[in-house]
C-alpha positions as CSV (number, residue, x, y, z in Angstrom):
1,M,-11.5,24.9,32.3
2,K,-12.8,21.3,31.9
3,K,-13.8,21.9,28.3
4,K,-10.3,23.2,27.5
5,L,-8.7,20.2,29.0
6,I,-10.9,17.8,27.0
7,L,-10.2,19.8,23.8
8,A,-6.4,19.6,24.5
9,I,-6.6,15.9,25.0
10,A,-8.6,15.4,21.8
11,V,-6.1,17.4,19.8
12,V,-3.1,15.4,21.2
13,L,-4.9,12.1,20.5
14,A,-5.7,13.3,16.9
15,M,-2.0,14.2,16.4
16,L,-0.9,10.8,17.7
17,I,-3.3,8.9,15.6
18,G,-2.3,10.9,12.5
19,G,1.4,10.3,13.2
20,F,0.8,6.6,13.6
21,A,-1.1,6.5,10.3
22,V,1.9,8.0,8.5
23,Y,4.2,5.6,10.3
24,W,2.0,2.6,9.3
25,E,1.9,3.7,5.6
26,T,5.7,4.1,5.5
27,I,6.2,0.5,6.8
28,H,3.4,-1.2,5.0
29,G,3.3,0.6,1.6
30,N,-0.2,1.6,0.6
31,R,-2.0,-0.8,2.9
32,Q,-4.0,1.2,5.3
33,L,-4.6,0.4,9.0
34,V,-8.0,-0.9,8.2
35,D,-7.7,-2.1,4.6
36,V,-10.5,-4.1,3.1
37,R,-10.0,-3.1,-0.6
38,N,-6.3,-3.7,-1.2
39,R,-5.5,-7.3,-0.2
40,F,-4.0,-8.7,-3.4
41,N,-1.8,-11.8,-3.0
42,Y,-1.4,-13.0,-6.6
43,A,-0.4,-11.1,-9.8
44,I,0.1,-11.6,-13.5
45,I,2.6,-9.2,-15.1
46,R,3.3,-8.7,-18.8
47,L,7.0,-7.8,-19.4
48,P,8.2,-5.6,-22.3
49,N,9.7,-8.6,-24.1
50,G,6.3,-10.3,-24.2
51,D,7.0,-12.8,-21.3
52,V,4.4,-13.2,-18.6
53,V,5.3,-13.6,-15.0
54,E,2.8,-14.7,-12.5
55,G,2.9,-15.8,-8.9
56,K,2.3,-15.1,-5.2
57,V,2.9,-11.5,-4.4
58,S,5.0,-11.0,-1.2
59,S,4.7,-7.2,-1.4
60,W,3.4,-4.5,-3.7
61,L,3.4,-0.7,-3.6
62,D,1.7,1.9,-5.7
63,F,2.8,5.5,-5.9
64,D,0.8,8.7,-5.4
65,N,0.2,10.7,-8.6
66,S,1.7,7.9,-10.7
67,D,0.6,5.0,-13.0
68,T,3.5,2.9,-11.7
69,I,3.3,-0.1,-9.4
70,Q,6.1,-2.1,-7.8
71,L,5.6,-5.8,-7.1
72,T,7.8,-8.5,-5.6
73,I,7.2,-12.1,-6.7
74,D,9.4,-14.9,-5.8
75,G,12.1,-12.6,-4.5
76,R,12.3,-10.6,-7.7
77,T,11.0,-7.0,-7.8
78,Y,9.2,-5.6,-10.8
79,L,8.4,-1.9,-11.5
80,T,5.9,-1.4,-14.2
81,H,2.9,0.5,-15.4
82,Y,-0.6,-0.5,-14.1
83,S,-1.7,-1.6,-17.6
84,N,0.8,-4.4,-17.5
85,V,-0.5,-5.9,-14.2
86,C,-3.5,-7.9,-13.1
87,L,-3.7,-8.1,-9.3
88,I,-5.8,-10.9,-7.9
89,S,-7.2,-11.5,-4.4
90,E,-7.5,-15.2,-3.7
């Protein structure tokens, strides 16, 4: 009986943690709860007309199964291919 109760509690906790992880990802883009790899705060973007935009990144988001990235710099949002972006961690 005691083992079944412990197992039930562990299953409920795992479900709660999993649900929180999905909630966190929805709010914070691709940044994970403990994220040590994806802390970029500066970017350089090459635009199709040849211009280059660079600046402090207020937010960025990449998409699963896609080569597309969305960045917001100085209130303007850019959606482009990875090959046009250099993300920098300062």
